N, C-alpha and C positions, 0 to 999 in steps of 0.2 A: 504494500500499499504506499510505501514511501516513494514509489516511482511516479507519483502523480505530479511530476514536474513538467510533463509534456503539455504544450499548449500551442495554439496557432498564432504565436507572436511572429510578426513579420520583421522585427528589427531587434538589435541587441538589447540586453537588459538595461544598459545605460540610457537608451532612448525610449524604453518602453512606457515610461510615465506619460509621454506625449503622443507616441505613435505605436499603438498596439491594436491587434484585432480585438474587437469587442466581445469575443467569446473565448472560452477555454475548452480545449479538447483534452480529456484525461487519458484516453486509451484508444489505440487505432480501431479496436472492435466496437467502440461505443456507438449506439444509435442516437445519442444526444450530445449537445455541447451545452456549456453553462454561460449564461449572459453575465459579462462583467458590469454591465450598466443596463438601464432600461432600454429596450429595443422597440421601435415602432414599426408598424406595417410598412413594407416597401423598402426597409433598410437592406442594402446589398452588402454581404460579407465578402471578404477576399477569396473565400472558397467558392464563390459563385452562388451561394445559397441566398435566397430572398426571404426575409422575415415575413410571416403571415400573422397579422394581428399583433397585439401588445404582449411583450414578454418582459415581466419585471426583472430587475437585477437579482441575480442569484438563482433564477429559474432556468428551466431546461427548454431547448427547442430541438426538434428532430432534424437530423442531417440526411435522412433517407426515408423513403416510404416504409411504413410499418403496418402490416396487416392486423386486423382485429384478432385478438387471442395470441399474438406473437409476443415472445419475450422482448423486453427493452433492457438494454445494457448501459450501465455507467460504471466507471472504473474497470471495464472489461468484465463486469459481473452482472447478473440479473437483478434488477431492482423492482420488477413487476411485469405486468402483462397488459398490453393494449386492450382497452375495453371497446374500442372502435378503431376503424382505420385512421391512420395519422399520416398527414402529407408532409414532405420536407419543408422546413422553415416554420412549422406549427409549434405553438406552445404545448409542452407536455407536462401535464399535472394531474390533479385529482379528477378532472372532467374526462380524461381519456386514458388514465393509467391506474391500475389497482394491483394489490398483492395477489399472489397465487402460490400454489404449492409446486415444488419441484425437488428432485433428488440432489443432494449435496455429497460430494466425494470428500470424506473426512481425512483420508490418507494419513493416518496418525504418524506423526514424527518424520514424514518424508522430507520436510524442509528444515528440520532442525540442524543447526550448524554450530561448530565451536565458536564461541563468542570472542570478540576482541577484548583484550585486557590492557588497560593503560596503567603504567607505573612511571613515576610515582603518582599516587592518587591525588586528585584535587582535594582540597581541605575546606572546612568551614569552621566557624567559631561556635562550638556547641556547649551544652551544659551536661557534664558527665555525672550521672547519678551513682549512688553507692554501689548498685548492682552492675555497673558498667554500661547500662543503656544510656542513650544520649538524647537529650531534649533540644528543641529549638526555641522553646519559650519556658517561662518560669512562673506559672500561675498557682494559685490555690483554688481548688474546685469544690463546689458544693453540689452534691448529687442528691437526688430524691429517690426513695424506694417506691413512691406512689404519687399520683397526681395530688392527693389531699395535702401533701406537705410542700407543694410548689410555692405557695404564697409566702410561707415562712422562710423558705430557702432564698427566695428572691429578696426578701426584706433584709436578710443577713448580708447578702452580697451588695445590695444597694448602699449599705452603710460604708462600704469601702470603695465606692465609685469615686474616682478622682474628679469627675465633673460635678458631682453632688457634694462631696466632702473632701476638698483638696488636702486636708491635713491628715486624713486617715492613714495614708500610705507614705506620708512625707519622709518618714524615717526608714523606709524600705525601698530604696530606688532600684534594687535588683529584682523586685517582684513585679511582674507584668500586670497583675490585677487579681481580683477575686471574682470568679464567675459562677453563677448558679445555672446549672444545666438541668432543666425540669422537663417533664414529659407527662403524657395523659394516660399512662398505664399503671399496672401494679396491683389491681384488685379485680374482683368479679371475673376471674379466669381460672382455668383448671390448674390446681396447684402442682400437678405432675405433668402438665402439658408442654408442648413445644413452644408455645407463645411465651410462657413465663421463663422457660429455660433460655430462650433467646434474649429476652430483656435482661436477665441476670448476666448472661455472657457479655452483653453490651456494656452494662454498668460496670462490670469487673474490668473490662478493657480500658475504660476511662479511669477507674480508680487506681490502676497501676500504670497509667500512661506517663512516659518520661517528661512530658511537658507540664505535669502537675508535680509541684514540690510536696504538696500535702492535700488531703481530701477529707471533707466532712460529709457524711451521709445523714440526711434528715428524713425520718419517716413519720407516719401518723401513730402507728402502734398496733392497729387491729387489721392491717391490710394482708392480703394473700402473700404478697412479696415481703415476708418478714426479713428484717435485716440480718438476723442470725442465720437464716436459711441461705440468704445471698452470700454471706461471708463463707459459710461452711462449704456450700456447693461449689464456690469458685476459688477456694484455696486462699482467701484473704484473711489477714490477721489484724486485729486492732492494735494500734500503737500510737506513737507521737505523731506520725504522718498519716494515720487513718483513724479518724474518730467518728463516732455515731451518736445519734440521739433521736428520740421520738417525742412528738408533741404531747402525747398522752402521759408518758412518764415524766416529762419535764414540768407539766402543769399548765399547759395551755400555750396559745400562740405567742403572746407577749413574752412570757418567760422563755420560750424556745428561741425567739429572736435574740433576746438579750444574752442567753447562754451561748447561742451560736456565734454571736459577735465576740464573746469572751474566748471561745474555742479558737476562732480564726486568729484573734489577737495573740494567742499563745503559740500558734504555728508560725507567725510571721518572722520572728527573729531567725529561726533555723532556715526558713525559706529564703531569707535575704542573704544567707551565707553561701552564695554561689559566685563563681567567676567563670566566664566563658573561656574555653581553651581550644586550641587547634585540634581538630579531629578529622579523619579522612572521610570521604564521601560514602564509604560503605555504611556509615551510620544514618544515612538519609533514607527515609521511607516515604515515598510520595504517592498519595492517592490521586488518581486521574479521573477527572470529571468533565462532562460537557453538558451544558444546559442552555436553554434558549438557542438551540442550534439553528443554522440556516443553510442555504445551498452552498455557502462558501466554507462551512466548517471542515468538510473533508478535503478541501483544497489547500487551505492555509493554516489555521491555528492547530488543527488536529495532527496533520503530518509534521508540522514544526515542533509540536510537543513530542511527537514520536521520535523525532531526531534527537531531541534533548534526552529522552528516555534511553535511547541507545547509548548516549554518552554516559548517563548515570549508571547504567548497568555495567559498562565497560570500566567504570571506576569503582565497582563493587557494591553499588547501591541497589535499592529495591524500588520497583514501581508496581502499584496495584491497579490493574484494570478491572472494572466492575460494570454494573448496570446490565445484568443478563438480558433483559428484554430489548436492550439497545445494542446487543451484538447478534441478536437473532437474525439469521439469514447470512451472517458473515462468520459464523462459528467455525466453518470449514477452513477459513484462513488462519485461525488460531490452532486448531487441532493438528494442522500440518507442521506447526512450529513447536508442538509439544515435545518435551525431552524424552517422553516414553509413551507407549500406547496407553498405559494406565492413567497418566495425567490427562491425555486427550479424552479418554473415556469418562473421567470425572467431570469434565466440562460438559460433555453430551448428556450426562445424567442430570445435570442442573437444567439444561435446555428442556429435557423431557419433563422434569418436574414442573417447569413453568407452563408447558403445553397442557399438562394435566390440570394444573391449578387454574388456568383460564377456562377450561372446560367446566370445572366444578363451580366457578364463579360466574358462568354464563358471560364471559368476557372474551376479548380478542386481543392478541398481541399487537395487532395493527391499530388499536386505539391510540397508540404512539406511532407517529409523531403528534405532538400537540398542535393546537390551533396556531400558535406562534411559529412553530417549526414549519408548518405548511405555508403560512404567509411568507416565510423566508425562503421557500422553494423546495422543501423536502416533501415528498409525496407519500412514500410508504416506509414502513419500518425497515424493509430490506435496504433501501437507499440510505436511511439514517445510519443503520448499523455499519454499512460498508465504510462510511466516513468516520464513524465513531471508533472502530478498531484501529484506525490510523494513530490514535493516541499512544498505542502500545509499541510503536516503532517496528523494528524488524527482528528483534532478538527472540531467543527461545522462550516458550512458556514453561516455567520450571515447576509450578504447582498450582492447585486449585483449592480454594478455601470456602467453607460455609460462611454465612454472614457473621461478622464480628469475631471470627476465630483469630487467635494470635498468629500473625504472619511471622514465620521463623526462617523462611528461605531468602536467599539473595538472588536478585534478578527480576525478571518480569513474572508476576503471578496474577492469577485471576481470583477475585472474590465475588461470590454470588450475592447480588443485591438487587432490589428493584431499580427502575430507571429514574425514580423521583430523587432529584439531587440531594436534598437534606437527609433523606433516609439512607441513600447510598453512601454519602460521605460519612455519616455517623458510624456506619459499619466499618468503613476503612480506618477511621481514627481509632475506634475500638480495637481494631486489629493491629494498631501500632503506627499508623501513618503519622509522621510529625511534620508534614507539609502537604498541602493540597494544591494542585494545578487544575484550574477550571477554565475551559474554553467556552466562549459564548459569541453568538452572532447576533442575537436580538437584544442583549444587554442585561443579563441576569444580575441581580443585586444579591450578593451572597458572601458569607464569611463562616468560619468554622472553628470557634474556640474549643480546645486550647491550641489547635494547629492553625498556623497562618495559611491563608488561601490566596494564591496568585490568580488573577483574572487575565485571560488572553483573548483579545478580540479578534474576530475573523475578518473584519472589513474596515476600511478606513472611514467610512461614513459613520459607523458606530463609534470609533475612536474620537472623531471630531464632535460627536454629539454627547458622549458620555465618558470623557476622559477621567472624570473624578472617580469612576468605579473600575476602570480598566488599567491594568499594570503595564501591558505591552500590546502594541498594535501589530497583529500578524497580517493585516490587510495589505501590507506592502508586497506580499506574494502575488495577490490579485492585481495590484497596480503595476507589477513587473519591475519593482525597484529593489527587491530583496529576494534571496533564494531561501528555500526551506532549510538547507544546511546552515546558512548563516544565522537564521533565526533560531534554529535548534541550539546552536552554540550560545546565543544570547540568552535564551531561556534557561539553559543549564547554569550559566553564570549568575543569572537572577535567582535561581533556586538557592545557590550557595549564599548569596548575599542576604536573602530573606531568612534562610536558616540561621544565619549569623546574627540576626537581630533587626535587620532593616524592616520597617513596618510595610505591610502591603496596604493597598488602597482600602480594602474592606476593614482592616484593623483600624485605620485612621477614622473610619466612620462608626466604629463600634459594633460591627456585625459579629455574630458568633454565638451568643447565648440562645437566641430564639431558633437557631438552625439545628439544635440538637433534637433529632427525631428518630428514635429507635423504631425499627420495623415491627409492626404489630401483626401477629398471627393468631389464629384461633378465635373461638367464639367468645363474645363478651356476654356474660350471664347476669 
């Protein structure tokens, strides 16, 4: 997928900003090209193709006649089937293209290759914890066992907000903040079921996350998700850096808030005794996300992030590709890069789980792309998936994990998550991601405490409109002024800088607490 550099540019890259073909051709076998700008009826392209009707920027137009029922290809892969005959130059979108079933050749491991290794490894300034794990931030976290304790937890954290109480952390400059990560679960569920087990696995992943110097867990007292059961089941032990309380045992909300403030106050001196030190990039674990995608995502930001991932892996680091419904239809490109048939089969098992899940829920995997995705030019989940997997670069897939499982492998891994970004990233951070890289074409506003989140825009129009939310413009690829490889190197260097403490745009805006959304499974009774 990193080969999507091929386009119908008539002039060198240095001239491309002013003289380039207004479409991009991604693969010689493609039935469509992508509009770099809005095209109007009658526009004649250098290929001799005449545009029929209005084609918005980022959308597709046919380069050849396509019969009704015939497959339509982009990236050299099937993205759907024509629902009626399509003539050359015609806009190709939801009115004439739909998802369909077809066989994929998984060819487990046939494209796995020995990876490049770079020595000496790149370094960043990390926070080394007592157990040897490395953080990129230094927060105190307040977690909740149940929705009922969310208000108290937020009140405790609010006491330490620098914008509300500038003096609360004045003596603790090495502490990035106190954040409350609340949720809507924890009760009225099967005490032995998969849903509660997944919630506990997620909470435990955050409780032991290296970006937290210490954690306070606040409960109500009578919930299904008892704190003792959470700790025992997940191998967590109370101590100076992991404290717990319940509203009922403490004597009510006001007393709980006051006691919680005291508990955090007691944690702050130790949390402040950290110093960043040089560590190599093997300690960087990056969660890969794309949200608010458009027709450019698979051309610019996603492959540029993939090029950065190839560099990260070569330096010993780890990248987590996720969003299982958003690799559906492109999973065969990943199974071919699996290091073993067993790893490839683990991925297919997750695909089959999602197919069965959608049948049970009377849903369709093609409910994705979203309304915004479609407005940006993406028509089917097959098309979106082919662009989404480009975030994973070209390296081998070394393992597959369930949601929120601890990631212990180095290299490119896959974690099974939903496509909804807050839920997906929550699982990645629970698995150990200490940085998130998030591509967007429509302008998603997102952050992910305690892990910083880098936003990569897919097009220059978005960058010009929403620079305050976007860390890097990858639209230069579409404009013809930058290459994917050059942007991949820049993204990799930006990863290292943000991991070293440079704040991302979402951190400057205070995003992160509201984006903690554990995946909810099972019946609520």
